[in-house]
C-alpha positions in Angstrom: 17.5 -11.7 -26.2 15.8 -8.3 -26.6 17.5 -5.0 -26.3 14.3 -3.2 -25.4 15.1 0.1 -23.6 13.4 0.5 -20.2 12.3 4.0 -19.2 11.1 5.4 -15.9 8.5 8.2 -15.7 8.2 9.9 -12.3 4.7 11.1 -11.6 4.0 13.6 -8.8 1.2 12.4 -6.6 -0.8 14.2 -3.9 1.3 16.9 -2.2 4.5 15.1 -1.3 4.5 11.7 -3.0 5.6 10.2 -6.3 4.6 7.2 -8.4 6.8 5.6 -10.9 5.9 4.1 -14.3 8.6 1.7 -15.5 7.9 1.1 -19.2 9.1 0.0 -22.6 8.0 2.0 -25.7 9.1 -1.0 -27.9 7.2 -3.7 -26.0 4.3 -1.4 -25.0 4.4 -2.7 -21.4 4.4 -0.9 -18.1 4.6 -1.5 -14.4 3.3 1.1 -11.9 5.0 1.5 -8.6 3.3 3.2 -5.6 0.2 4.6 -7.3 -1.8 7.1 -5.3 -4.0 8.9 -7.8 -5.0 7.3 -11.1 -5.8 10.2 -13.4 -2.2 11.3 -14.4 -1.0 7.6 -14.5 -3.9 6.6 -16.8 -3.4 9.6 -19.0 0.3 8.7 -19.5 -0.4 5.1 -20.2 -3.1 5.9 -22.7 -0.9 8.5 -24.4 1.9 6.0 -24.8 -0.5 3.1 -25.7 1.0 1.0 -22.9 -0.6 -2.1 -21.2 
């Protein structure tokens, strides 16, 4: 069993909304919840080298 730590990044979207990136730095995996605008999400994923 893995002890990979799961993190959550809250990303402001539009004027009054948020998206969430649930990710693991160790596993380099991410799930995006409620995306509205892609630019800030893609920037974060690329910066962290997530898939």
